[in-house]
C-alpha positions as CSV (number, residue, x, y, z in Angstrom):
1,M,89.5,144.0,103.6
2,K,87.7,140.6,103.4
3,I,89.9,137.7,102.3
4,P,87.9,134.8,100.7
5,P,88.9,131.2,100.9
6,V,91.2,129.8,98.3
7,K,89.4,128.7,95.2
8,G,88.8,125.0,95.2
9,T,88.8,124.7,99.0
10,K,85.9,124.5,101.4
11,D,85.0,126.1,104.8
12,F,83.4,123.6,107.2
13,Y,80.9,125.4,109.3
14,P,79.3,123.3,112.0
15,P,76.5,121.8,109.9
16,D,79.1,121.0,107.1
17,M,81.4,119.6,109.7
18,A,78.6,117.3,111.0
19,R,78.1,116.0,107.5
20,R,81.8,115.4,106.9
21,N,82.2,113.6,110.2
22,W,79.1,111.5,109.4
23,I,80.7,110.3,106.2
24,I,84.2,109.8,107.6
25,D,82.9,108.0,110.8
26,G,81.1,105.6,108.5
27,W,84.2,104.9,106.5
28,K,86.1,104.2,109.7
29,R,83.4,102.0,111.2
30,V,83.1,99.9,108.0
31,S,86.9,99.6,107.6
32,I,87.3,98.3,111.2
33,R,84.5,95.7,110.9
34,N,86.1,94.4,107.7
35,G,89.4,93.8,109.5
36,F,91.4,96.9,108.4
37,E,93.7,98.9,110.7
38,E,94.1,102.7,110.4
39,Y,97.3,104.5,109.4
40,D,98.3,107.9,108.3
41,G,101.4,109.8,107.1
42,P,102.8,113.3,106.7
43,I,100.8,115.8,104.7
44,F,103.9,116.6,102.5
45,E,106.5,114.2,101.1
46,Y,109.5,114.4,98.7
47,L,108.2,115.4,95.3
48,K,110.3,112.5,93.8
49,M,108.1,110.0,95.5
50,F,105.0,111.0,93.4
51,Q,107.2,111.3,90.2
52,V,108.3,107.7,90.7
53,K,104.6,106.5,90.8
54,S,103.0,108.8,88.2
55,G,105.8,110.3,86.1
56,D,107.1,113.8,85.8
57,E,103.8,115.1,84.4
58,I,102.4,114.7,88.0
59,V,104.2,117.9,88.9
60,E,101.6,120.0,87.1
61,Q,98.8,118.3,89.0
62,L,100.0,118.9,92.6
63,F,101.2,121.7,94.9
64,S,105.0,121.6,95.1
65,L,107.4,123.7,97.1
66,K,111.1,124.0,98.1
67,D,111.8,124.0,101.8
68,R,114.5,126.1,103.5
69,G,117.1,123.4,102.7
70,G,116.3,123.5,99.0
71,R,114.6,120.2,99.0
72,D,111.7,119.6,96.5
73,L,108.5,118.7,98.4
74,A,104.9,118.2,97.5
75,I,101.6,118.4,99.4
76,R,100.2,114.9,99.0
77,P,97.7,114.5,96.2
78,E,97.2,110.8,97.2
79,I,98.4,108.5,99.9
80,T,99.3,105.3,98.1
81,P,102.9,106.3,97.6
82,T,103.1,107.1,101.3
83,L,101.6,103.6,102.0
84,A,104.3,102.0,99.8
85,R,107.1,103.9,101.5
86,M,105.8,103.1,105.0
87,V,105.4,99.4,104.3
88,N,108.8,99.2,102.6
89,Q,110.4,100.7,105.7
90,Q,109.1,98.0,108.0
91,I,108.4,95.2,105.5
92,N,110.2,92.5,107.5
93,S,108.4,93.2,110.8
94,L,104.9,93.7,109.5
95,P,102.6,90.7,109.8
96,R,100.9,89.7,106.6
97,P,98.5,90.2,105.1
98,I,98.7,93.9,105.6
99,K,95.2,95.3,105.7
100,W,95.3,99.0,106.2
101,F,92.9,102.0,105.7
102,S,93.3,105.7,105.8
103,V,91.2,108.8,105.5
104,P,93.7,111.5,104.5
105,R,93.2,115.1,103.6
106,L,94.6,115.5,100.0
107,C,95.3,118.5,97.7
108,R,95.5,118.5,93.9
109,A,96.2,121.5,91.7
110,E,93.2,121.0,89.5
111,R,90.6,123.3,88.0
112,P,87.8,123.4,90.5
113,Q,84.4,122.1,89.3
114,R,81.4,120.3,90.6
115,G,82.5,117.3,92.6
116,R,86.2,118.0,92.0
117,L,87.9,120.4,94.5
118,R,91.5,121.2,95.1
119,E,91.3,119.9,98.7
120,F,89.3,116.9,99.6
121,F,89.1,113.8,101.8
122,Q,89.5,110.2,100.5
123,W,88.8,106.8,102.0
124,N,91.6,104.4,101.1
125,I,91.5,100.6,101.6
126,D,94.5,98.4,100.8
127,I,95.5,94.7,101.2
128,I,99.2,94.0,100.7
129,G,100.7,90.5,100.5
130,V,97.8,88.5,99.0
131,D,98.1,87.2,95.4
132,D,94.5,86.0,95.3
133,V,91.4,87.3,93.6
134,L,89.8,86.8,97.0
135,A,91.5,90.0,98.2
136,D,90.2,92.0,95.2
137,A,86.7,90.7,96.0
138,E,87.1,91.8,99.7
139,T,88.1,95.3,98.8
140,I,85.1,95.7,96.5
141,F,82.8,94.2,99.2
142,C,84.2,96.7,101.7
143,A,83.3,99.6,99.5
144,L,79.8,98.2,98.9
145,D,79.4,97.4,102.6
146,Y,79.6,101.2,103.3
147,L,77.5,102.3,100.3
148,R,74.8,99.7,101.3
149,E,75.0,100.9,105.0
150,V,74.2,104.5,104.0
151,G,71.2,103.4,102.0
152,L,72.4,103.3,98.4
153,T,70.9,100.4,96.5
154,P,71.8,98.6,93.2
155,D,69.4,101.1,91.5
156,D,71.6,103.9,92.8
157,V,75.2,102.8,92.3
158,V,77.1,100.3,90.1
159,V,80.6,98.9,90.3
160,K,82.0,98.6,86.8
161,I,84.7,95.9,86.7
162,S,87.3,95.0,84.2
163,S,90.9,93.8,84.0
164,R,94.1,95.5,83.0
165,K,95.6,92.1,82.3
166,M,92.9,91.4,79.8
167,L,93.2,94.8,78.2
168,A,97.0,94.4,77.8
169,A,96.4,91.0,76.1
170,V,93.7,92.5,73.8
171,L,96.0,95.4,72.8
172,N,98.8,93.0,72.1
173,A,96.4,90.9,69.9
174,V,95.5,94.1,68.1
175,G,99.2,94.8,67.4
176,V,99.8,97.8,69.7
177,P,103.6,98.0,70.5
178,R,104.3,97.4,74.2
179,K,106.2,100.7,74.5
180,N,102.9,102.5,73.7
181,L,100.9,100.8,76.4
182,D,101.4,103.2,79.4
183,S,100.5,106.4,77.4
184,L,97.6,104.5,75.7
185,Y,96.1,103.6,79.1
186,A,95.7,107.2,80.0
187,V,93.9,107.9,76.7
188,L,91.6,104.9,77.0
189,D,90.7,106.0,80.5
190,K,89.1,109.2,79.0
191,K,86.6,107.3,76.8
192,N,83.6,108.2,78.9
193,K,85.0,111.6,79.9
194,L,85.4,113.1,76.4
195,P,83.1,113.7,73.5
196,A,83.1,110.7,71.1
197,E,84.8,112.7,68.3
198,T,87.5,114.1,70.6
199,F,88.2,110.6,72.0
200,E,88.5,109.1,68.6
201,K,90.9,111.8,67.4
202,T,93.0,111.4,70.5
203,L,93.1,107.6,70.2
204,N,94.1,107.8,66.5
205,E,97.0,110.1,67.4
206,Q,98.4,107.4,69.7
207,L,98.3,104.6,67.2
208,P,100.1,104.0,63.9
209,D,97.1,102.4,62.2
210,P,93.5,103.6,62.3
211,K,92.3,100.0,62.1
212,M,93.8,99.5,65.5
213,A,91.7,102.3,66.9
214,D,88.6,100.8,65.4
215,K,89.3,97.4,66.9
216,I,90.1,98.9,70.4
217,Q,86.8,100.9,70.3
218,E,84.9,97.8,69.3
219,F,86.4,95.9,72.3
220,M,85.6,98.7,74.7
221,N,81.9,98.7,73.6
222,L,81.4,94.9,74.2
223,E,79.1,93.9,77.0
224,D,80.3,90.4,78.1
225,M,83.3,88.1,78.1
226,E,81.8,85.7,75.7
227,Q,81.8,88.4,73.0
228,I,85.5,89.2,73.9
229,E,86.4,85.5,73.6
230,K,84.7,85.3,70.2
231,M,86.7,88.3,68.9
232,F,90.1,88.0,70.6
233,G,90.2,84.5,72.0
234,R,90.1,83.3,75.6
235,Q,92.2,85.6,77.8
236,D,94.1,84.7,81.0
237,A,92.1,87.2,83.0
238,F,88.7,85.5,82.3
239,D,89.1,83.0,85.1
240,E,90.0,85.8,87.6
241,L,87.0,87.8,86.6
242,T,84.7,84.8,86.8
243,E,86.0,84.0,90.2
244,L,85.6,87.6,91.4
245,I,82.0,87.9,90.2
246,S,81.3,84.5,91.9
247,Y,82.5,85.8,95.3
248,L,80.5,89.0,95.0
249,N,77.4,87.1,94.1
250,E,77.9,84.7,97.1
251,W,78.4,87.7,99.4
252,G,75.1,89.3,98.4
253,V,76.5,92.3,96.5
254,G,76.5,90.9,92.9
255,D,73.5,93.1,92.0
256,Y,75.7,96.2,92.4
257,C,78.4,94.9,90.0
258,R,78.7,94.5,86.2
259,F,81.5,93.7,83.8
260,D,82.6,96.7,81.6
261,P,85.7,96.5,79.4
262,A,85.8,100.3,79.1
263,I,87.1,100.6,82.6
264,V,90.8,101.2,82.3
265,R,92.1,103.3,85.2
266,G,94.5,105.8,83.7
267,L,97.5,105.2,86.0
268,A,100.1,102.8,84.5
269,Y,100.7,101.0,87.8
270,Y,97.6,98.8,87.8
271,T,98.3,95.2,86.8
272,G,95.1,93.2,87.2
273,I,91.5,93.6,88.1
274,V,90.3,97.3,88.0
275,Y,87.0,98.8,88.8
276,E,85.2,102.2,89.2
277,I,82.0,103.0,91.2
278,Y,79.4,105.3,89.6
279,D,75.9,106.5,90.2
280,R,73.7,104.1,88.2
281,P,72.3,106.8,85.8
282,G,75.9,108.0,85.1
283,E,75.2,111.6,85.7
284,L,78.2,112.2,88.0
285,R,81.9,111.5,87.9
286,A,83.2,108.3,89.4
287,I,82.5,108.0,93.2
288,G,85.7,106.0,93.5
289,G,87.8,103.3,92.0
290,G,90.7,101.0,92.4
291,G,92.3,97.7,91.5
292,R,95.4,95.5,91.7
293,Y,98.8,97.1,91.7
294,D,101.4,94.3,92.2
295,N,104.5,96.2,91.2
296,L,104.2,99.4,93.3
297,L,106.2,98.4,96.3
298,K,109.0,97.2,94.0
299,Q,108.9,100.6,92.2
300,F,109.7,102.2,95.5
301,G,112.7,100.0,96.2
302,G,110.9,97.3,98.1
303,P,110.3,93.6,97.5
304,D,108.1,92.2,94.8
305,I,104.8,91.9,96.8
306,P,101.2,91.9,95.5
307,A,98.7,94.5,96.5
308,T,95.2,95.7,95.8
309,G,93.0,98.6,97.0
310,F,90.7,101.5,96.3
311,G,89.9,105.1,97.0
312,I,86.6,106.9,97.4
313,G,86.4,110.7,97.7
314,D,84.0,112.7,99.8
315,C,82.9,115.2,97.1
316,I,81.0,113.1,94.6
317,L,79.8,110.8,97.4
318,G,78.4,113.8,99.3
319,I,76.6,115.1,96.2
320,L,75.0,111.7,95.6
321,L,73.9,111.1,99.2
322,K,72.4,114.6,99.3
323,K,70.6,114.1,96.1
324,K,69.1,110.8,97.4
325,G,68.2,112.3,100.8
326,L,70.6,110.0,102.5
327,L,73.0,112.5,104.0
328,K,71.7,112.4,107.6
329,P,74.4,113.4,110.1
330,E,73.6,112.6,113.7
331,T,73.4,115.5,116.0
332,K,74.1,115.3,119.7
333,E,71.0,116.2,121.7
334,L,71.4,118.8,124.4
335,A,70.4,116.9,127.5
336,Y,70.1,119.9,129.9
337,F,69.8,123.6,129.8
338,V,70.4,125.3,133.1
339,A,68.4,128.5,133.5
340,C,68.1,131.0,136.5
341,V,65.4,133.4,137.6
342,N,67.8,136.4,137.6
343,K,71.5,137.3,137.2
344,D,72.3,136.7,140.8
345,Y,72.2,133.0,140.1
346,K,74.2,133.1,136.8
347,D,77.3,131.7,138.4
348,R,75.4,129.0,140.1
349,A,73.7,128.0,136.8
350,A,77.1,127.7,135.2
351,E,78.4,125.6,138.1
352,I,75.5,123.1,137.8
353,A,76.0,122.9,134.0
354,V,79.7,122.1,134.6
355,Q,78.7,119.4,137.2
356,L,76.4,117.8,134.6
357,R,79.2,117.9,131.9
358,S,81.6,116.3,134.4
359,K,79.1,113.4,134.7
360,G,79.0,112.9,130.9
361,F,75.9,114.9,130.0
362,I,75.7,117.5,127.3
363,A,74.6,120.7,129.2
364,D,74.5,124.4,128.5
365,F,73.5,127.7,130.1
366,S,73.1,131.4,129.2
367,Y,76.0,133.8,129.5
368,K,73.6,136.8,129.9
369,A,71.1,135.2,132.2
370,G,68.3,137.7,131.2
371,R,64.6,137.2,131.8
372,L,63.6,133.6,132.5
373,G,61.3,133.6,129.5
374,K,64.2,134.3,127.2
375,Q,66.2,131.6,128.7
376,L,63.4,129.1,128.3
377,K,63.1,130.0,124.6
378,L,66.9,129.6,124.2
379,A,66.5,126.1,125.8
380,S,63.8,125.3,123.4
381,D,65.6,126.6,120.3
382,S,68.7,124.7,121.3
383,G,66.7,121.4,121.4
384,A,67.3,120.7,125.1
385,K,65.4,117.7,126.4
386,Q,65.1,119.2,129.9
387,C,65.6,122.6,131.5
388,I,66.8,123.0,135.0
389,I,65.7,126.2,136.7
390,I,67.3,127.6,139.9
391,G,66.5,130.8,141.8
392,E,65.2,132.6,144.8
393,E,61.7,131.2,144.6
394,F,63.0,128.0,146.2
395,N,66.0,127.4,148.5
396,S,69.5,126.9,147.2
397,K,69.3,123.1,147.7
398,Q,66.4,122.7,145.4
399,L,65.8,123.1,141.6
400,V,63.0,122.7,139.1
401,V,63.4,120.2,136.3
402,K,61.2,121.0,133.3
403,D,60.5,118.4,130.5
404,M,60.7,120.5,127.3
405,A,58.6,118.2,125.3
406,T,55.6,117.9,127.7
407,G,56.0,121.1,129.7
408,Q,55.7,119.2,132.9
409,Q,58.0,120.2,135.7
410,Q,58.8,119.1,139.2
411,L,60.6,120.6,142.2
412,I,63.4,118.3,143.5
413,E,66.2,118.4,146.0
414,L,69.6,119.0,144.4
415,D,71.2,116.0,146.1
416,K,68.4,113.7,145.1
417,F,68.6,115.0,141.5
418,F,72.3,114.1,141.2
419,A,71.7,110.8,143.0
420,Q,69.2,109.9,140.3
421,L,71.6,110.9,137.6
422,K,74.2,108.6,139.1
423,S,71.7,105.8,139.1
424,E,70.9,106.4,135.4
425,L,74.6,106.3,134.5
426,K,75.0,103.0,136.2
């Protein structure tokens, strides 16, 4: 009986693994050069921790279980609550600002679809302890630093930026009761994910007056802050947004960014600047997103400390990079293939391959050690740069080194060959 993989998960065969590592290695490299340190946490946590951040409805969106002690646990659907817990545990000993990154494996109990799996990897960047728009700008730059490095241009991707603080002020000006805000954020976040009629109906169900819905829709369709100021007055968040855009322009990534009041981020814990990253044509789901969440550590029983950060998943990013022909994992070239003229020399071939590996070279040999012609073909198919041939046609202290690209070969003393390798390594 054949057992398939669980729906919504993915098997990583070697080529897939190479692509995954290429993406994740890039995330780590960019994080470190931007001054972030790596952390990680357990793959499961107490279920209550995710309920504190996202409410009881989160239970339907994750994989939960009871352990043998009857404790309610959950496989992590995100790592931000873990970050908050870890920081709170050592808040008095951690130097600030706290600049951490992580690349966790996450699981969500969602309906699998293109670009949205039940199991995925996510790049998380967070800055804790800085109440300055400069930190928000740095996180956005870090995301763009990676996207730019892999070859994505402003014609390929866009960071849509808004402010939860500004949205709250506008909703207050429209007359939306404060108690309705949290549930309304989740609805507004679906504006670009639902058909227009469905969104309008859902929005009206959340509000006591249809005129409020019209006013909110009008706000979300505006294109610049001047229009917002004309309709709703000058908001506190304007200066923050202006400063943020100024930083991004100065740092050479302004062409990737634009203001978009329709960006909401559905989670209630965002408090200030928010943003989402999309492919420029808007054909895919969001590549990633984030923003300021100044109350999260306090929610988890810690001190009142500001924080900002983002997450980028591997699924949509991988689809976009493949579509653009930019997904180019580096493969390690086989430096040497050791062949032998007959089976009598098979063990000797393996011994030389091991010696080469011990010196740091990628080397391989044939287990069957059949005809020399077959071994040479295997060396060629495996992409070996050079093939070492040993056998009875020359004494045991000699070998032939064949350049697989040119076909040229030379007979060389074994000791001299390894002496030359030692010199190369130096």
